[in-house]
PDBQT receptor file of N, H, CA, C and O in Angstrom, charges set to zero:
ATOM      1  N   UNK A   1       0.839  -1.141   0.074  1.00  0.00    +0.000 N 
ATOM      2  CA  UNK A   1       0.452  -0.002   0.555  1.00  0.00    +0.000 C 
ATOM      3  C   UNK A   1       0.704   1.108   0.194  1.00  0.00    +0.000 C 
ATOM      4  O   UNK A   1       1.204   1.632   1.190  1.00  0.00    +0.000 OA
ATOM      5  N   UNK A   2       0.666   2.520  -1.362  1.00  0.00    +0.000 N 
ATOM      6  H   UNK A   2       0.260   2.095  -2.171  1.00  0.00    +0.000 HD
ATOM      7  CA  UNK A   2       1.349   3.306  -0.477  1.00  0.00    +0.000 C 
ATOM      8  C   UNK A   2       1.521   4.194   0.301  1.00  0.00    +0.000 C 
ATOM      9  O   UNK A   2       1.006   3.871   1.372  1.00  0.00    +0.000 OA
ATOM     10  N   UNK A   3       2.051   5.323   0.357  1.00  0.00    +0.000 N 
ATOM     11  H   UNK A   3       2.469   5.585  -0.513  1.00  0.00    +0.000 HD
ATOM     12  CA  UNK A   3       2.248   6.382   1.798  1.00  0.00    +0.000 C 
ATOM     13  C   UNK A   3       1.018   6.981   1.139  1.00  0.00    +0.000 C 
ATOM     14  O   UNK A   3       0.575   6.838  -0.001  1.00  0.00    +0.000 OA
ATOM     15  N   UNK A   4       0.493   7.856   2.414  1.00  0.00    +0.000 N 
ATOM     16  H   UNK A   4       0.853   7.973   3.340  1.00  0.00    +0.000 HD
ATOM     17  CA  UNK A   4      -0.873   8.352   2.116  1.00  0.00    +0.000 C 
ATOM     18  C   UNK A   4      -0.492   9.804   2.119  1.00  0.00    +0.000 C 
ATOM     19  O   UNK A   4       0.083  10.109   3.163  1.00  0.00    +0.000 OA
ATOM     20  N   UNK A   5      -0.600  10.534   1.491  1.00  0.00    +0.000 N 
ATOM     21  H   UNK A   5      -1.067  10.286   0.642  1.00  0.00    +0.000 HD
ATOM     22  CA  UNK A   5      -0.171  11.586   1.352  1.00  0.00    +0.000 C 
ATOM     23  C   UNK A   5      -1.150  13.157   2.445  1.00  0.00    +0.000 C 
ATOM     24  O   UNK A   5      -2.313  13.560   2.400  1.00  0.00    +0.000 OA
ATOM     25  N   UNK A   6      -0.007  13.567   3.232  1.00  0.00    +0.000 N 
ATOM     26  H   UNK A   6       0.937  13.240   3.268  1.00  0.00    +0.000 HD
ATOM     27  CA  UNK A   6      -0.550  14.879   3.961  1.00  0.00    +0.000 C 
ATOM     28  C   UNK A   6      -1.218  16.177   3.263  1.00  0.00    +0.000 C 
ATOM     29  O   UNK A   6      -0.504  16.690   2.403  1.00  0.00    +0.000 OA
ATOM     30  N   UNK A   7      -2.076  16.598   3.420  1.00  0.00    +0.000 N 
ATOM     31  H   UNK A   7      -2.656  16.181   4.119  1.00  0.00    +0.000 HD
ATOM     32  CA  UNK A   7      -2.895  17.905   2.962  1.00  0.00    +0.000 C 
ATOM     33  C   UNK A   7      -2.192  19.912   3.719  1.00  0.00    +0.000 C 
ATOM     34  O   UNK A   7      -2.510  20.765   4.548  1.00  0.00    +0.000 OA
ATOM     35  N   UNK A   8      -1.160  19.638   2.686  1.00  0.00    +0.000 N 
ATOM     36  H   UNK A   8      -0.902  18.945   2.012  1.00  0.00    +0.000 HD
ATOM     37  CA  UNK A   8      -0.437  20.661   3.987  1.00  0.00    +0.000 C 
ATOM     38  C   UNK A   8      -1.092  21.713   4.071  1.00  0.00    +0.000 C 
ATOM     39  O   UNK A   8      -0.525  22.567   4.751  1.00  0.00    +0.000 OA
ATOM     40  N   UNK A   9      -2.519  22.142   3.459  1.00  0.00    +0.000 N 
ATOM     41  H   UNK A   9      -2.980  21.448   2.906  1.00  0.00    +0.000 HD
ATOM     42  CA  UNK A   9      -3.075  23.356   4.040  1.00  0.00    +0.000 C 
ATOM     43  C   UNK A   9      -3.365  23.310   5.411  1.00  0.00    +0.000 C 
ATOM     44  O   UNK A   9      -3.236  24.191   6.261  1.00  0.00    +0.000 OA
ATOM     45  N   UNK A  10      -3.811  22.052   5.517  1.00  0.00    +0.000 N 
ATOM     46  H   UNK A  10      -3.916  21.336   4.827  1.00  0.00    +0.000 HD
ATOM     47  CA  UNK A  10      -4.784  21.026   7.107  1.00  0.00    +0.000 C 
ATOM     48  C   UNK A  10      -3.328  21.153   7.919  1.00  0.00    +0.000 C 
ATOM     49  O   UNK A  10      -3.558  21.687   9.005  1.00  0.00    +0.000 OA
ATOM     50  N   UNK A  11      -2.607  20.997   7.841  1.00  0.00    +0.000 N 
ATOM     51  H   UNK A  11      -2.420  20.564   6.959  1.00  0.00    +0.000 HD
ATOM     52  CA  UNK A  11      -0.524  20.328   8.587  1.00  0.00    +0.000 C 
ATOM     53  C   UNK A  11      -0.579  22.219   9.404  1.00  0.00    +0.000 C 
ATOM     54  O   UNK A  11      -0.522  22.405  10.620  1.00  0.00    +0.000 OA
ATOM     55  N   UNK A  12      -0.675  23.136   8.557  1.00  0.00    +0.000 N 
ATOM     56  H   UNK A  12      -0.722  22.985   7.570  1.00  0.00    +0.000 HD
ATOM     57  CA  UNK A  12      -0.222  24.520   8.948  1.00  0.00    +0.000 C 
ATOM     58  C   UNK A  12      -1.169  24.624   9.982  1.00  0.00    +0.000 C 
ATOM     59  O   UNK A  12      -0.784  24.601  11.151  1.00  0.00    +0.000 OA
ATOM     60  N   UNK A  13      -2.256  24.727   9.722  1.00  0.00    +0.000 N 
ATOM     61  H   UNK A  13      -2.568  24.746   8.772  1.00  0.00    +0.000 HD
ATOM     62  CA  UNK A  13      -3.466  24.961  10.350  1.00  0.00    +0.000 C 
ATOM     63  C   UNK A  13      -3.494  24.514  11.958  1.00  0.00    +0.000 C 
ATOM     64  O   UNK A  13      -3.613  25.259  12.930  1.00  0.00    +0.000 OA
ATOM     65  N   UNK A  14      -3.330  22.915  11.929  1.00  0.00    +0.000 N 
ATOM     66  H   UNK A  14      -3.233  22.309  11.139  1.00  0.00    +0.000 HD
ATOM     67  CA  UNK A  14      -3.988  22.166  13.276  1.00  0.00    +0.000 C 
ATOM     68  C   UNK A  14      -2.677  21.621  13.776  1.00  0.00    +0.000 C 
ATOM     69  O   UNK A  14      -1.680  21.566  13.055  1.00  0.00    +0.000 OA
ATOM     70  N   UNK A  15      -2.705  21.206  15.069  1.00  0.00    +0.000 N 
ATOM     71  H   UNK A  15      -3.514  21.251  15.654  1.00  0.00    +0.000 HD
ATOM     72  CA  UNK A  15      -1.180  20.840  15.749  1.00  0.00    +0.000 C 
ATOM     73  C   UNK A  15      -2.019  19.873  16.759  1.00  0.00    +0.000 C 
ATOM     74  O   UNK A  15      -2.986  20.349  17.353  1.00  0.00    +0.000 OA
ATOM     75  N   UNK A  16      -1.539  18.142  17.001  1.00  0.00    +0.000 N 
ATOM     76  H   UNK A  16      -0.753  17.756  16.518  1.00  0.00    +0.000 HD
ATOM     77  CA  UNK A  16      -1.978  17.403  17.933  1.00  0.00    +0.000 C 
ATOM     78  C   UNK A  16      -1.459  17.569  19.283  1.00  0.00    +0.000 C 
ATOM     79  O   UNK A  16      -0.294  17.740  19.642  1.00  0.00    +0.000 OA
ATOM     80  N   UNK A  17      -2.943  17.456  20.231  1.00  0.00    +0.000 N 
ATOM     81  H   UNK A  17      -3.889  17.316  19.939  1.00  0.00    +0.000 HD
ATOM     82  CA  UNK A  17      -1.926  18.042  21.670  1.00  0.00    +0.000 C 
ATOM     83  C   UNK A  17      -1.379  16.073  22.353  1.00  0.00    +0.000 C 
ATOM     84  O   UNK A  17      -1.247  14.905  21.988  1.00  0.00    +0.000 OA
ATOM     85  N   UNK A  18      -1.300  16.720  23.165  1.00  0.00    +0.000 N 
ATOM     86  H   UNK A  18      -1.407  17.669  23.461  1.00  0.00    +0.000 HD
ATOM     87  CA  UNK A  18      -0.781  15.551  23.530  1.00  0.00    +0.000 C 
ATOM     88  C   UNK A  18      -1.755  14.416  24.511  1.00  0.00    +0.000 C 
ATOM     89  O   UNK A  18      -1.514  13.414  25.184  1.00  0.00    +0.000 OA
ATOM     90  N   UNK A  19      -2.825  15.128  24.192  1.00  0.00    +0.000 N 
ATOM     91  H   UNK A  19      -3.020  15.942  23.646  1.00  0.00    +0.000 HD
ATOM     92  CA  UNK A  19      -3.965  13.902  24.895  1.00  0.00    +0.000 C 
ATOM     93  C   UNK A  19      -4.225  13.512  23.578  1.00  0.00    +0.000 C 
ATOM     94  O   UNK A  19      -4.217  12.289  23.440  1.00  0.00    +0.000 OA
ATOM     95  N   UNK A  20      -4.455  14.168  22.552  1.00  0.00    +0.000 N 
ATOM     96  H   UNK A  20      -4.460  15.162  22.665  1.00  0.00    +0.000 HD
ATOM     97  CA  UNK A  20      -4.861  13.353  21.169  1.00  0.00    +0.000 C 
ATOM     98  C   UNK A  20      -5.645  14.345  20.463  1.00  0.00    +0.000 C 
ATOM     99  O   UNK A  20      -5.756  14.151  19.253  1.00  0.00    +0.000 OA
ATOM    100  N   UNK A  21      -6.206  15.353  20.946  1.00  0.00    +0.000 N 
ATOM    101  H   UNK A  21      -6.116  15.511  21.929  1.00  0.00    +0.000 HD
ATOM    102  CA  UNK A  21      -6.812  16.440  20.406  1.00  0.00    +0.000 C 
ATOM    103  C   UNK A  21      -5.901  17.262  19.578  1.00  0.00    +0.000 C 
ATOM    104  O   UNK A  21      -4.716  17.335  19.902  1.00  0.00    +0.000 OA
ATOM    105  N   UNK A  22      -6.349  17.890  18.535  1.00  0.00    +0.000 N 
ATOM    106  H   UNK A  22      -7.312  17.831  18.272  1.00  0.00    +0.000 HD
ATOM    107  CA  UNK A  22      -6.661  18.889  17.851  1.00  0.00    +0.000 C 
ATOM    108  C   UNK A  22      -6.835  20.096  18.111  1.00  0.00    +0.000 C 
ATOM    109  O   UNK A  22      -7.989  20.370  18.440  1.00  0.00    +0.000 OA
ATOM    110  N   UNK A  23      -6.018  21.042  18.084  1.00  0.00    +0.000 N 
ATOM    111  H   UNK A  23      -5.081  20.820  17.817  1.00  0.00    +0.000 HD
ATOM    112  CA  UNK A  23      -6.113  22.338  18.997  1.00  0.00    +0.000 C 
ATOM    113  C   UNK A  23      -5.852  23.170  17.114  1.00  0.00    +0.000 C 
ATOM    114  O   UNK A  23      -5.369  22.730  16.071  1.00  0.00    +0.000 OA
ATOM    115  N   UNK A  24      -6.474  24.505  17.513  1.00  0.00    +0.000 N 
ATOM    116  H   UNK A  24      -6.866  24.863  18.361  1.00  0.00    +0.000 HD
ATOM    117  CA  UNK A  24      -6.336  25.460  16.756  1.00  0.00    +0.000 C 
ATOM    118  C   UNK A  24      -6.101  27.048  16.555  1.00  0.00    +0.000 C 
ATOM    119  O   UNK A  24      -6.557  27.417  17.637  1.00  0.00    +0.000 OA
ATOM    120  N   UNK A  25      -5.827  27.862  16.111  1.00  0.00    +0.000 N 
ATOM    121  H   UNK A  25      -5.457  27.562  15.231  1.00  0.00    +0.000 HD
ATOM    122  CA  UNK A  25      -5.812  29.239  16.313  1.00  0.00    +0.000 C 
ATOM    123  C   UNK A  25      -7.449  30.058  15.555  1.00  0.00    +0.000 C 
ATOM    124  O   UNK A  25      -7.932  29.976  14.425  1.00  0.00    +0.000 OA
ATOM    125  N   UNK A  26      -7.904  30.813  16.821  1.00  0.00    +0.000 N 
ATOM    126  H   UNK A  26      -7.512  30.880  17.738  1.00  0.00    +0.000 HD
ATOM    127  CA  UNK A  26      -8.955  31.242  16.058  1.00  0.00    +0.000 C 
ATOM    128  C   UNK A  26      -9.002  32.349  15.693  1.00  0.00    +0.000 C 
ATOM    129  O   UNK A  26      -8.367  33.246  16.248  1.00  0.00    +0.000 OA
ATOM    130  N   UNK A  27      -9.837  32.546  14.583  1.00  0.00    +0.000 N 
ATOM    131  H   UNK A  27     -10.353  31.818  14.131  1.00  0.00    +0.000 HD
ATOM    132  CA  UNK A  27      -9.654  34.039  13.169  1.00  0.00    +0.000 C 
ATOM    133  C   UNK A  27      -9.787  35.122  13.966  1.00  0.00    +0.000 C 
ATOM    134  O   UNK A  27      -9.900  34.986  15.184  1.00  0.00    +0.000 OA
ATOM    135  N   UNK A  28      -9.790  36.291  13.385  1.00  0.00    +0.000 N 
ATOM    136  H   UNK A  28      -9.699  36.402  12.396  1.00  0.00    +0.000 HD
ATOM    137  CA  UNK A  28      -9.667  37.784  13.333  1.00  0.00    +0.000 C 
ATOM    138  C   UNK A  28      -8.242  38.584  14.449  1.00  0.00    +0.000 C 
ATOM    139  O   UNK A  28      -8.181  39.628  15.097  1.00  0.00    +0.000 OA
ATOM    140  N   UNK A  29      -7.256  37.410  14.193  1.00  0.00    +0.000 N 
ATOM    141  H   UNK A  29      -7.306  36.561  13.666  1.00  0.00    +0.000 HD
ATOM    142  CA  UNK A  29      -5.975  38.093  14.386  1.00  0.00    +0.000 C 
ATOM    143  C   UNK A  29      -4.804  38.608  14.357  1.00  0.00    +0.000 C 
ATOM    144  O   UNK A  29      -3.796  38.866  15.015  1.00  0.00    +0.000 OA
ATOM    145  N   UNK A  30      -5.542  38.693  12.875  1.00  0.00    +0.000 N 
ATOM    146  H   UNK A  30      -6.361  38.484  12.341  1.00  0.00    +0.000 HD
ATOM    147  CA  UNK A  30      -4.178  39.165  11.917  1.00  0.00    +0.000 C 
ATOM    148  C   UNK A  30      -4.081  40.109  11.996  1.00  0.00    +0.000 C 
ATOM    149  O   UNK A  30      -3.420  40.415  12.988  1.00  0.00    +0.000 OA
ATOM    150  N   UNK A  31      -4.500  41.120  11.280  1.00  0.00    +0.000 N 
ATOM    151  H   UNK A  31      -5.038  40.871  10.474  1.00  0.00    +0.000 HD
ATOM    152  CA  UNK A  31      -4.602  42.696  11.128  1.00  0.00    +0.000 C 
ATOM    153  C   UNK A  31      -6.728  43.263  11.417  1.00  0.00    +0.000 C 
ATOM    154  O   UNK A  31      -7.789  42.713  11.711  1.00  0.00    +0.000 OA
ATOM    155  N   UNK A  32      -6.179  44.717  11.056  1.00  0.00    +0.000 N 
ATOM    156  H   UNK A  32      -5.317  45.164  10.817  1.00  0.00    +0.000 HD
ATOM    157  CA  UNK A  32      -7.321  45.070  11.769  1.00  0.00    +0.000 C 
ATOM    158  C   UNK A  32      -7.425  45.380  13.606  1.00  0.00    +0.000 C 
ATOM    159  O   UNK A  32      -8.420  45.265  14.322  1.00  0.00    +0.000 OA
ATOM    160  N   UNK A  33      -6.597  45.627  13.833  1.00  0.00    +0.000 N 
ATOM    161  H   UNK A  33      -5.789  45.720  13.252  1.00  0.00    +0.000 HD
ATOM    162  CA  UNK A  33      -7.065  45.374  15.112  1.00  0.00    +0.000 C 
ATOM    163  C   UNK A  33      -6.773  46.422  16.307  1.00  0.00    +0.000 C 
ATOM    164  O   UNK A  33      -6.812  46.188  17.515  1.00  0.00    +0.000 OA
ATOM    165  N   UNK A  34      -6.472  47.640  15.657  1.00  0.00    +0.000 N 
ATOM    166  H   UNK A  34      -6.440  47.831  14.675  1.00  0.00    +0.000 HD
ATOM    167  CA  UNK A  34      -6.575  48.651  16.441  1.00  0.00    +0.000 C 
ATOM    168  C   UNK A  34      -8.198  49.609  17.065  1.00  0.00    +0.000 C 
ATOM    169  O   UNK A  34      -8.572  50.516  17.809  1.00  0.00    +0.000 OA
ATOM    170  N   UNK A  35      -8.681  48.554  16.080  1.00  0.00    +0.000 N 
ATOM    171  H   UNK A  35      -8.378  47.817  15.476  1.00  0.00    +0.000 HD
ATOM    172  CA  UNK A  35     -10.015  48.655  17.125  1.00  0.00    +0.000 C 
ATOM    173  C   UNK A  35     -11.143  47.632  17.885  1.00  0.00    +0.000 C 
ATOM    174  O   UNK A  35     -12.369  47.569  17.797  1.00  0.00    +0.000 OA
ATOM    175  N   UNK A  36     -10.332  47.006  18.526  1.00  0.00    +0.000 N 
ATOM    176  H   UNK A  36      -9.336  47.058  18.597  1.00  0.00    +0.000 HD
ATOM    177  CA  UNK A  36     -10.340  45.525  19.166  1.00  0.00    +0.000 C 
ATOM    178  C   UNK A  36      -9.777  45.888  20.109  1.00  0.00    +0.000 C 
ATOM    179  O   UNK A  36      -8.826  46.669  20.091  1.00  0.00    +0.000 OA
ATOM    180  N   UNK A  37     -10.508  45.140  21.563  1.00  0.00    +0.000 N 
ATOM    181  H   UNK A  37     -11.281  44.505  21.578  1.00  0.00    +0.000 HD
ATOM    182  CA  UNK A  37     -10.217  45.579  22.854  1.00  0.00    +0.000 C 
ATOM    183  C   UNK A  37      -8.478  45.218  22.716  1.00  0.00    +0.000 C 
ATOM    184  O   UNK A  37      -7.804  44.947  21.721  1.00  0.00    +0.000 OA
ATOM    185  N   UNK A  38      -8.150  45.332  24.000  1.00  0.00    +0.000 N 
ATOM    186  H   UNK A  38      -8.698  45.551  24.807  1.00  0.00    +0.000 HD
ATOM    187  CA  UNK A  38      -6.982  44.665  24.748  1.00  0.00    +0.000 C 
ATOM    188  C   UNK A  38      -7.296  43.212  24.772  1.00  0.00    +0.000 C 
ATOM    189  O   UNK A  38      -6.599  42.338  24.255  1.00  0.00    +0.000 OA
ATOM    190  N   UNK A  39      -8.718  42.983  25.601  1.00  0.00    +0.000 N 
ATOM    191  H   UNK A  39      -9.283  43.692  26.022  1.00  0.00    +0.000 HD
ATOM    192  CA  UNK A  39      -9.323  41.761  26.146  1.00  0.00    +0.000 C 
ATOM    193  C   UNK A  39      -9.350  40.930  25.393  1.00  0.00    +0.000 C 
ATOM    194  O   UNK A  39      -8.978  39.782  25.633  1.00  0.00    +0.000 OA
ATOM    195  N   UNK A  40      -9.976  41.490  23.889  1.00  0.00    +0.000 N 
ATOM    196  H   UNK A  40     -10.279  42.422  23.694  1.00  0.00    +0.000 HD
ATOM    197  CA  UNK A  40     -10.260  40.233  22.866  1.00  0.00    +0.000 C 
ATOM    198  C   UNK A  40      -9.111  40.302  21.924  1.00  0.00    +0.000 C 
ATOM    199  O   UNK A  40      -9.104  39.665  20.870  1.00  0.00    +0.000 OA
ATOM    200  N   UNK A  41      -8.432  40.845  22.191  1.00  0.00    +0.000 N 
ATOM    201  H   UNK A  41      -8.438  41.362  23.047  1.00  0.00    +0.000 HD
ATOM    202  CA  UNK A  41      -7.082  40.734  21.050  1.00  0.00    +0.000 C 
ATOM    203  C   UNK A  41      -6.466  39.281  22.290  1.00  0.00    +0.000 C 
ATOM    204  O   UNK A  41      -6.221  38.194  21.767  1.00  0.00    +0.000 OA
ATOM    205  N   UNK A  42      -6.291  39.425  23.762  1.00  0.00    +0.000 N 
ATOM    206  H   UNK A  42      -6.491  40.308  24.187  1.00  0.00    +0.000 HD
ATOM    207  CA  UNK A  42      -5.494  37.951  24.381  1.00  0.00    +0.000 C 
ATOM    208  C   UNK A  42      -6.398  37.271  24.423  1.00  0.00    +0.000 C 
ATOM    209  O   UNK A  42      -5.792  36.202  24.482  1.00  0.00    +0.000 OA
ATOM    210  N   UNK A  43      -7.789  36.907  24.448  1.00  0.00    +0.000 N 
ATOM    211  H   UNK A  43      -8.281  37.776  24.401  1.00  0.00    +0.000 HD
ATOM    212  CA  UNK A  43      -9.138  35.397  24.215  1.00  0.00    +0.000 C 
ATOM    213  C   UNK A  43      -8.754  35.343  22.839  1.00  0.00    +0.000 C 
ATOM    214  O   UNK A  43      -8.962  34.180  22.496  1.00  0.00    +0.000 OA
ATOM    215  N   UNK A  44      -8.206  36.128  21.667  1.00  0.00    +0.000 N 
ATOM    216  H   UNK A  44      -8.038  37.074  21.946  1.00  0.00    +0.000 HD
ATOM    217  CA  UNK A  44      -7.766  35.782  20.061  1.00  0.00    +0.000 C 
ATOM    218  C   UNK A  44      -6.651  34.912  20.086  1.00  0.00    +0.000 C 
ATOM    219  O   UNK A  44      -6.548  34.141  19.132  1.00  0.00    +0.000 OA
ATOM    220  N   UNK A  45      -5.908  34.877  20.860  1.00  0.00    +0.000 N 
ATOM    221  H   UNK A  45      -5.992  35.503  21.635  1.00  0.00    +0.000 HD
ATOM    222  CA  UNK A  45      -4.048  34.442  20.791  1.00  0.00    +0.000 C 
ATOM    223  C   UNK A  45      -4.695  32.855  21.227  1.00  0.00    +0.000 C 
ATOM    224  O   UNK A  45      -4.189  31.783  20.895  1.00  0.00    +0.000 OA
ATOM    225  N   UNK A  46      -5.653  32.996  21.863  1.00  0.00    +0.000 N 
ATOM    226  H   UNK A  46      -6.064  33.867  22.132  1.00  0.00    +0.000 HD
ATOM    227  CA  UNK A  46      -5.204  31.123  23.295  1.00  0.00    +0.000 C 
ATOM    228  C   UNK A  46      -5.389  30.451  21.686  1.00  0.00    +0.000 C 
ATOM    229  O   UNK A  46      -5.572  31.126  20.673  1.00  0.00    +0.000 OA
ATOM    230  N   UNK A  47      -5.331  29.584  21.722  1.00  0.00    +0.000 N 
ATOM    231  H   UNK A  47      -5.183  29.036  22.545  1.00  0.00    +0.000 HD
ATOM    232  CA  UNK A  47      -5.935  27.804  21.256  1.00  0.00    +0.000 C 
ATOM    233  C   UNK A  47      -6.791  27.288  21.362  1.00  0.00    +0.000 C 
ATOM    234  O   UNK A  47      -7.222  27.495  22.496  1.00  0.00    +0.000 OA
ATOM    235  N   UNK A  48      -7.338  26.721  20.882  1.00  0.00    +0.000 N 
ATOM    236  H   UNK A  48      -6.988  26.552  19.961  1.00  0.00    +0.000 HD
ATOM    237  CA  UNK A  48      -8.575  25.915  21.094  1.00  0.00    +0.000 C 
ATOM    238  C   UNK A  48      -8.511  24.638  20.413  1.00  0.00    +0.000 C 
ATOM    239  O   UNK A  48      -7.676  24.299  19.574  1.00  0.00    +0.000 OA
ATOM    240  N   UNK A  49      -9.806  23.744  21.016  1.00  0.00    +0.000 N 
ATOM    241  H   UNK A  49     -10.484  24.019  21.698  1.00  0.00    +0.000 HD
ATOM    242  CA  UNK A  49      -9.087  22.422  20.636  1.00  0.00    +0.000 C 
ATOM    243  C   UNK A  49     -10.790  22.785  19.910  1.00  0.00    +0.000 C 
ATOM    244  O   UNK A  49     -11.821  23.357  20.265  1.00  0.00    +0.000 OA
ATOM    245  N   UNK A  50     -10.156  21.884  18.456  1.00  0.00    +0.000 N 
ATOM    246  H   UNK A  50      -9.318  21.419  18.168  1.00  0.00    +0.000 HD
ATOM    247  CA  UNK A  50     -11.148  21.370  18.005  1.00  0.00    +0.000 C 
ATOM    248  C   UNK A  50     -12.335  20.903  18.251  1.00  0.00    +0.000 C 
ATOM    249  O   UNK A  50     -12.107  20.139  19.189  1.00  0.00    +0.000 OA
ATOM    250  N   UNK A  51     -13.428  20.847  18.043  1.00  0.00    +0.000 N 
ATOM    251  H   UNK A  51     -13.614  21.467  17.280  1.00  0.00    +0.000 HD
ATOM    252  CA  UNK A  51     -14.737  20.029  17.826  1.00  0.00    +0.000 C 
ATOM    253  C   UNK A  51     -14.770  18.716  17.824  1.00  0.00    +0.000 C 
ATOM    254  O   UNK A  51     -13.707  18.301  17.364  1.00  0.00    +0.000 OA
ATOM    255  N   UNK A  52     -15.550  17.780  18.145  1.00  0.00    +0.000 N 
ATOM    256  H   UNK A  52     -16.414  18.117  18.518  1.00  0.00    +0.000 HD
ATOM    257  CA  UNK A  52     -15.254  15.974  17.624  1.00  0.00    +0.000 C 
ATOM    258  C   UNK A  52     -15.671  15.663  16.118  1.00  0.00    +0.000 C 
ATOM    259  O   UNK A  52     -15.190  14.891  15.289  1.00  0.00    +0.000 OA
ATOM    260  N   UNK A  53     -17.355  17.057  16.049  1.00  0.00    +0.000 N 
ATOM    261  H   UNK A  53     -17.745  17.684  16.723  1.00  0.00    +0.000 HD
ATOM    262  CA  UNK A  53     -17.548  16.669  14.461  1.00  0.00    +0.000 C 
ATOM    263  C   UNK A  53     -16.413  16.694  13.085  1.00  0.00    +0.000 C 
ATOM    264  O   UNK A  53     -16.316  15.948  12.111  1.00  0.00    +0.000 OA
ATOM    265  N   UNK A  54     -15.663  17.863  13.497  1.00  0.00    +0.000 N 
ATOM    266  H   UNK A  54     -15.741  18.469  14.288  1.00  0.00    +0.000 HD
ATOM    267  CA  UNK A  54     -14.459  18.099  12.634  1.00  0.00    +0.000 C 
ATOM    268  C   UNK A  54     -13.535  17.664  12.964  1.00  0.00    +0.000 C 
ATOM    269  O   UNK A  54     -12.620  18.222  12.358  1.00  0.00    +0.000 OA
ATOM    270  N   UNK A  55     -12.958  16.483  14.028  1.00  0.00    +0.000 N 
ATOM    271  H   UNK A  55     -13.701  16.030  14.520  1.00  0.00    +0.000 HD
ATOM    272  CA  UNK A  55     -12.030  16.106  14.139  1.00  0.00    +0.000 C 
ATOM    273  C   UNK A  55     -11.540  14.823  13.557  1.00  0.00    +0.000 C 
ATOM    274  O   UNK A  55     -10.449  14.344  13.867  1.00  0.00    +0.000 OA
ATOM    275  N   UNK A  56     -12.536  14.158  12.528  1.00  0.00    +0.000 N 
ATOM    276  H   UNK A  56     -13.422  14.546  12.276  1.00  0.00    +0.000 HD
ATOM    277  CA  UNK A  56     -12.290  13.155  11.803  1.00  0.00    +0.000 C 
ATOM    278  C   UNK A  56     -12.169  13.219  10.451  1.00  0.00    +0.000 C 
ATOM    279  O   UNK A  56     -11.664  12.300   9.805  1.00  0.00    +0.000 OA
ATOM    280  N   UNK A  57     -12.715  14.529   9.810  1.00  0.00    +0.000 N 
ATOM    281  H   UNK A  57     -13.126  15.276  10.334  1.00  0.00    +0.000 HD
ATOM    282  CA  UNK A  57     -12.180  14.724   8.794  1.00  0.00    +0.000 C 
ATOM    283  C   UNK A  57     -10.349  15.124   8.960  1.00  0.00    +0.000 C 
ATOM    284  O   UNK A  57      -9.448  14.464   8.443  1.00  0.00    +0.000 OA
ATOM    285  N   UNK A  58     -10.159  16.492   9.902  1.00  0.00    +0.000 N 
ATOM    286  H   UNK A  58     -10.891  17.029  10.322  1.00  0.00    +0.000 HD
ATOM    287  CA  UNK A  58      -9.187  15.842  10.367  1.00  0.00    +0.000 C 
ATOM    288  C   UNK A  58      -7.789  15.033  10.247  1.00  0.00    +0.000 C 
ATOM    289  O   UNK A  58      -6.746  15.123   9.600  1.00  0.00    +0.000 OA
ATOM    290  N   UNK A  59      -8.257  14.339  11.064  1.00  0.00    +0.000 N 
ATOM    291  H   UNK A  59      -9.105  14.266  11.590  1.00  0.00    +0.000 HD
ATOM    292  CA  UNK A  59      -7.608  12.882  10.613  1.00  0.00    +0.000 C 
ATOM    293  C   UNK A  59      -7.551  12.300   9.029  1.00  0.00    +0.000 C 
ATOM    294  O   UNK A  59      -6.720  11.404   8.880  1.00  0.00    +0.000 OA
ATOM    295  N   UNK A  60      -7.885  12.467   8.503  1.00  0.00    +0.000 N 
ATOM    296  H   UNK A  60      -8.559  13.195   8.624  1.00  0.00    +0.000 HD
ATOM    297  CA  UNK A  60      -8.062  11.843   7.243  1.00  0.00    +0.000 C 
ATOM    298  C   UNK A  60      -7.290  12.980   6.314  1.00  0.00    +0.000 C 
ATOM    299  O   UNK A  60      -6.580  12.596   5.385  1.00  0.00    +0.000 OA
ATOM    300  N   UNK A  61      -7.441  14.293   6.577  1.00  0.00    +0.000 N 
ATOM    301  H   UNK A  61      -8.017  14.605   7.332  1.00  0.00    +0.000 HD
ATOM    302  CA  UNK A  61      -6.332  15.202   6.239  1.00  0.00    +0.000 C 
ATOM    303  C   UNK A  61      -4.926  15.428   6.612  1.00  0.00    +0.000 C 
ATOM    304  O   UNK A  61      -4.112  16.124   6.006  1.00  0.00    +0.000 OA
ATOM    305  N   UNK A  62      -4.602  14.202   8.552  1.00  0.00    +0.000 N 
ATOM    306  H   UNK A  62      -5.263  13.636   9.045  1.00  0.00    +0.000 HD
ATOM    307  CA  UNK A  62      -3.604  14.083   8.051  1.00  0.00    +0.000 C 
ATOM    308  C   UNK A  62      -2.975  12.880   8.599  1.00  0.00    +0.000 C 
ATOM    309  O   UNK A  62      -2.085  13.238   9.370  1.00  0.00    +0.000 OA
ATOM    310  N   UNK A  63      -3.021  12.187   8.560  1.00  0.00    +0.000 N 
ATOM    311  H   UNK A  63      -3.744  11.897   7.934  1.00  0.00    +0.000 HD
ATOM    312  CA  UNK A  63      -2.795  10.915   8.722  1.00  0.00    +0.000 C 
ATOM    313  C   UNK A  63      -1.518  10.243   9.626  1.00  0.00    +0.000 C 
ATOM    314  O   UNK A  63      -1.528   9.137  10.167  1.00  0.00    +0.000 OA
ATOM    315  N   UNK A  64      -0.660  11.022   9.626  1.00  0.00    +0.000 N 
ATOM    316  H   UNK A  64      -0.652  11.920   9.187  1.00  0.00    +0.000 HD
ATOM    317  CA  UNK A  64       0.234  10.820  10.465  1.00  0.00    +0.000 C 
ATOM    318  C   UNK A  64       0.725  11.574  11.765  1.00  0.00    +0.000 C 
ATOM    319  O   UNK A  64       1.754  11.495  12.435  1.00  0.00    +0.000 OA
ATOM    320  N   UNK A  65      -0.789  12.579  11.879  1.00  0.00    +0.000 N 
ATOM    321  H   UNK A  65      -1.625  12.643  11.335  1.00  0.00    +0.000 HD
ATOM    322  CA  UNK A  65      -0.183  13.194  13.183  1.00  0.00    +0.000 C 
ATOM    323  C   UNK A  65      -0.494  12.413  14.724  1.00  0.00    +0.000 C 
ATOM    324  O   UNK A  65      -0.025  12.883  15.761  1.00  0.00    +0.000 OA
TER     325      UNK A  65
């Protein structure tokens, strides 16, 4: 059986945690930040665990993660 290819776009966006869950960054933190509050920007900077409904698709895209 040939090696499975990794979806490079997904590999750049998702990381697997030590417990096996996938982590992602939040949106709206790249630009247009001057009108957003400091607290909001701080919340947006944190990583979030991906929902279980999306985890199955990510596992297909990242076979070796």
